[in-house]
C-alpha positions in Angstrom: 25.7 5.9 2.7 27.6 8.2 0.8 26.5 10.2 -2.7 25.9 6.6 -4.4 23.5 5.9 -1.5 21.4 9.4 -2.1 21.3 8.8 -5.8 19.9 5.6 -5.5 17.1 7.1 -3.1 16.5 9.6 -6.0 16.9 6.6 -8.7 14.3 4.8 -6.7 11.6 7.6 -6.6 12.4 8.3 -10.2 11.6 4.7 -11.5 8.6 4.8 -9.2 7.2 7.8 -11.1 8.0 6.7 -14.5 6.0 3.1 -13.6 3.3 5.3 -12.5 3.1 7.1 -15.8 3.4 4.2 -17.5 1.0 2.3 -15.7 -1.4 5.6 -16.0 -0.7 5.5 -19.9 -1.6 2.0 -20.2 -4.6 2.3 -18.6 -5.8 5.2 -20.3 -5.3 3.5 -23.5 -7.5 0.4 -22.3 -10.3 2.9 -21.6 -10.2 4.8 -24.7 -9.9 1.1 -26.3 -13.3 -0.2 -24.7 -14.9 3.2 -25.1 -15.2 3.9 -21.0 -14.1 7.7 -21.6 -16.9 8.6 -23.7 -19.4 6.4 -21.1 -18.2 8.3 -18.3 -18.8 12.1 -19.8 -22.3 11.0 -20.6 -22.8 9.4 -17.4 -21.7 12.3 -15.3 -24.2 13.6 -13.2 -26.6 16.1 -14.9 -27.6 19.4 -13.4 -30.4 21.4 -14.9 -29.4 24.3 -12.5 -28.2 26.5 -15.5 -30.9 25.9 -17.4 -33.3 26.4 -14.6 -31.7 29.8 -14.2 -31.8 30.9 -17.6 -35.7 30.0 -17.9 -36.2 32.1 -14.3 -33.8 34.9 -15.9 -36.4 34.9 -19.1 -39.4 34.9 -16.9 -38.4 37.7 -14.2 -37.5 40.1 -17.6 -40.9 39.0 -19.2 -42.9 39.4 -16.0 -41.0 42.8 -15.2 -42.0 44.6 -18.3 -45.4 43.1 -18.3 -46.0 44.8 -14.8 -44.3 47.8 -15.7 -46.9 47.7 -18.9 -49.5 47.1 -16.6 -48.8 50.0 -14.1 -48.7 52.4 -16.7 -52.1 51.6 -17.8 -53.8 51.3 -14.5 -55.3 54.3 -12.6 -52.5 55.6 -10.0 -54.7 54.5 -7.0 -54.6 50.9 -8.1 -50.6 51.1 -8.7 -49.3 47.6 -8.4 -46.0 47.8 -6.5 -43.0 46.0 -8.5 -40.6 45.7 -5.1 -41.9 42.9 -3.4 -41.9 41.1 -7.0 -38.4 42.2 -7.5 -37.1 40.6 -3.9 -38.7 37.5 -4.6 -37.1 37.1 -8.2 -33.8 38.0 -6.6 -34.2 35.1 -4.4 -35.6 32.7 -6.8 -32.2 33.7 -9.0 -29.6 33.9 -6.2 -30.4 30.7 -4.1 -30.0 28.2 -6.9 -26.8 30.2 -8.2 -25.1 29.5 -5.1 -26.2 26.3 -5.2 -24.6 26.0 -8.7 -21.2 27.5 -7.6 -21.2 25.0 -4.4 -22.1 21.7 -6.2 -19.6 22.5 -9.3 -16.7 22.3 -6.8 -17.9 19.2 -5.4 -18.4 17.4 -8.9 -16.7 13.8 -8.6 -14.1 13.1 -10.8 -14.0 10.1 -13.4 -11.7 7.3 -13.3 -10.3 9.0 -16.7 -9.8 12.2 -15.1 -8.3 10.8 -12.0 -5.5 9.2 -14.2 -4.7 11.9 -16.3 -4.2 14.2 -13.2 -2.0 11.1 -11.6 0.1 11.0 -15.0 0.6 15.1 -14.6 1.5 15.2 -11.2 4.0 12.7 -11.5 5.6 14.1 -14.7 5.7 17.6 -12.7 7.8 15.5 -9.8 10.2 14.0 -12.6 10.8 16.6 -14.3 11.1 19.6 -12.0 12.3 18.2 -8.6 13.7 14.2 -9.0 15.7 14.7 -12.2 17.4 17.9 -11.3 18.0 16.8 -8.1 19.6 13.8 -9.4 21.8 15.8 -11.5 22.6 18.8 -8.4 23.4 15.9 -6.3 25.6 13.8 -8.8 27.9 17.0 -9.7 27.4 18.7 -5.8 26.2 21.4 -7.9 24.8 23.6 -4.5 23.9 26.4 -6.5 21.8 24.2 -8.4 19.7 22.9 -5.5 19.4 26.4 -4.3 17.7 26.9 -7.4 15.6 23.9 -7.0 14.6 25.0 -3.6 13.6 28.4 -4.6 11.2 26.6 -7.3 9.7 24.4 -4.4 8.6 27.7 -2.6 7.5 29.8 -5.8 5.7 27.1 -8.1 2.5 26.1 -7.1 2.0 23.7 -9.4 5.7 21.8 -8.0 4.9 22.2 -4.6 1.3 20.9 -5.0 2.5 17.9 -7.0 4.9 17.4 -4.0 1.9 17.4 -1.9 -0.4 15.4 -3.3 1.9 12.6 -4.1 3.1 12.3 -0.6 6.9 13.5 -1.3 6.7 15.7 1.8 6.3 19.2 2.7 7.5 21.4 0.3 8.8 24.0 2.7 10.4 21.5 4.5 12.1 20.0 1.6 13.4 23.7 0.3 14.3 24.3 3.7 16.3 20.8 3.6 18.2 21.9 0.4 18.9 25.2 1.4 20.3 24.0 4.9 22.6 21.3 2.6 23.6 24.2 0.2 24.8 26.7 2.7 25.8 23.9 5.6 28.9 25.0 7.7 30.2 23.5 10.8 27.9 24.2 13.8 24.5 23.6 12.2 24.9 19.9 13.1 21.8 20.4 15.6 20.0 21.9 13.0 20.2 19.0 10.1 19.3 16.7 12.8 16.3 18.6 13.8 15.4 18.7 10.2 16.2 15.4 9.6 13.8 14.1 12.4 11.0 16.2 10.3 11.7 15.0 6.5 9.7 12.5 5.2 11.1 12.5 1.8 13.7 9.8 2.0 16.1 11.3 -0.6 16.6 14.6 1.2 16.5 12.5 4.5 19.5 10.8 3.3 21.4 13.9 1.3 21.2 15.6 5.1 22.2 12.6 6.8 25.7 13.0 4.6 26.2 15.7 6.3 26.5 14.2 9.7 28.4 11.6 8.8 30.8 14.1 7.6 
């Protein structure tokens, strides 16, 4: 395959991501044009838990003040206990609060948000991984490959984009780049094992070049 074959694999990935960005942008323009983005925002599931918590908090404060006032006005032998009331109020606040935290994480995304997310991930992959990788492979710049591998391990946004766009395991991809950059005779078995595990085609093609040499 040679270096040209590796570059061709990278170029295929770049073109696919560029096409995905273009399609996402076109689709978002279409949704904006028909007013769908506004519609999606208005039909989102309404959650009145926040309003409930605000009203409940106001009720608890008012009730507590009223009980304190009554307690101070009543004879000592008729004192109203505050502890049961406060415990009940605490439960009424905590349970909806927990529900609110859990429900927010489950809120379904809209088609517009999905498109925006896919576009963002594709741009991260292009600018932080595939374009720098193409330049490094074209120049056989192994130090640059180490820098890309470092970013795969140290940049959570890039690692997440790699995983969510099905471009392989970011840690394994980084290891493949380190292995190529530091390759020396005697590491053929390690290269072969890594090739078998890799799902990223450009990096697989890159390592296969070592075995041909």
